C-alpha positions in Angstrom: 112.4 52.2 109.7 111.9 52.9 113.4 114.6 54.7 115.4 116.0 52.4 118.0 117.5 53.9 121.2 120.6 51.6 121.6 122.4 51.5 125.0 125.0 48.7 125.0 125.4 46.9 121.7 127.1 43.6 120.7 127.9 44.3 117.1 128.9 41.3 115.0 130.2 42.0 111.5 132.7 40.9 108.8 136.4 41.5 109.4 138.9 43.1 107.1 138.3 46.0 104.7 135.9 44.5 102.2 132.9 46.6 101.2 130.7 44.7 103.7 133.2 45.2 106.5 133.6 48.9 105.8 129.8 49.4 105.8 129.7 47.8 109.3 132.6 49.9 110.5 130.9 53.1 109.4 127.8 52.0 111.3 129.9 51.2 114.4 131.5 54.6 114.1 128.1 56.3 114.0 127.0 54.4 117.1 130.1 55.4 119.0 129.5 59.1 118.0 125.9 58.7 119.2 127.4 57.7 122.6 126.4 54.0 122.3 128.6 51.5 124.1 129.8 48.9 121.5 131.4 45.5 121.9 132.5 44.5 118.4 133.1 40.9 117.3 134.1 39.9 113.8 134.0 36.9 111.5 135.9 36.2 108.3 134.2 36.4 104.9 137.3 36.8 102.7 141.1 37.3 103.0 141.0 41.1 103.2 143.2 42.6 106.0 142.4 45.7 107.9 144.6 48.6 106.9 146.8 50.1 109.5 145.1 53.5 109.9 143.6 55.7 112.6 140.0 54.7 111.7 140.7 51.0 112.2 142.8 51.6 115.4 140.0 53.8 116.8 137.4 51.0 116.1 139.6 48.2 117.4 139.2 49.5 120.9 135.7 48.1 120.8 136.9 44.6 120.2 138.5 43.8 123.5 136.2 45.1 126.1 133.8 43.8 128.7 130.3 44.9 128.1 127.0 43.6 129.2 125.0 44.2 126.1 121.3 44.9 125.9 121.0 44.8 122.1 122.6 42.6 119.4 123.3 43.7 115.8 124.3 41.0 113.4 125.6 42.5 110.2 125.2 39.5 107.9 122.8 37.8 105.5 119.8 36.5 107.5 120.6 32.9 106.4 123.9 33.1 108.3 122.4 34.4 111.6 121.9 31.1 113.3 125.5 30.0 112.5 126.8 33.4 113.8 124.7 33.2 117.0 126.0 29.7 117.7 129.7 30.6 116.8 129.7 33.6 119.2 127.4 32.0 121.8 125.1 35.0 121.7 122.5 35.2 124.3 119.5 36.4 122.4 116.8 36.3 125.0 115.3 39.7 125.5 117.7 41.2 122.9 117.1 43.0 119.6 118.7 41.1 116.8 
């Protein structure tokens, strides 16, 4: 896999604390540690609720920010991408997805 030099990322992933959501959160945390600007948006896949802990509070600051993104990461099954792109009105022209 090629290494991508992300700058400003719109990261869309499952909400809650399911295994899929936690995988995405670890990826977001790594991006932040790598000095990447992240705007995080979530969608529901189950009824799990985010635990009230420092990790989730730290990541939640990425949810309500203004960011002009240059890359898009959709953490989902490929068959769901079109629905997610439409739901979040993602502009994908000239973006990595």
